N, C-alpha and C positions, 0 to 999 in steps of 0.2 A: 701924919703926913698930910699936908694940904694938897688937894687935887685941883687941877686947873679950873674946873667949873663950880667950885664951892661958892655958894652965895649967889650964883646966877641962875635964875629960873629957866628951864629948858623950854624951847618953843615947840609947836606941834610937830614940826618935821623931825626934830631931834628925838622926841618921844616915840615917833613911829619907827625911826631907825633903831633905837634902843630895843623896842619890842620885837622887831623882825630879826635882829641879830640874836637876841636871847631866845627867840622861838626856834631859830635854826639850831642853836646849840642844844636846846632842850629836846628837839626832835632827834638829833643825832644821839644824844645820851639815851633817849627812849628806845632807839634801835639796839643799843648795846645790851638790853635786858634779855633778849632772845626768848620771846614768849612762845608758847606751845601752839597757839592757834592764830590765824590771821586776824580774828576779832580782837584778841588780846594785843596783837602787834599794833593795830589801829588805836586802841585805847592807850597803850604806853607811849606811842609817838605823839598822840594828841595831847595827853596830859603833860608830857614832858615839854612840848612846845608851849602850852599855855602857861605852865609854871615858870619855865625859863624866860618867856617873854615878859610876864608880869614882874618877875624879880629884876630883870635887867632894866625895864622901864622905870621901876620905882627907885632902885638904888644906883643906876647909872654907872659911873666910873668905879665906884666902890665895889659893885658886883663883879666887874671884870678884873679888878685888881685882886680881889680875894680868890676868884676862880683861877686866875693865872698863877697866883702864889701856891694854890693847892696842887697844881700840876707837878710841882717839883717832888712831891711825895709819891707820885704814881710810878709803878715799876716800868 
């Protein structure tokens, strides 16, 4: 499936928006791990935000399409 932004390089603003949105998703998913200590909570949220932000920034619409497609299998 061809996505609307295929072949068009993103500008700086779009890359920042992608990173921030992915970081918010990653931080939320990091909260779902329910760590035992506050330090582990900070690590899981921080790592989730970093990984989510970088993946969303790099893959763009493909990242969100696959993420939303995977939601159909969640209970």
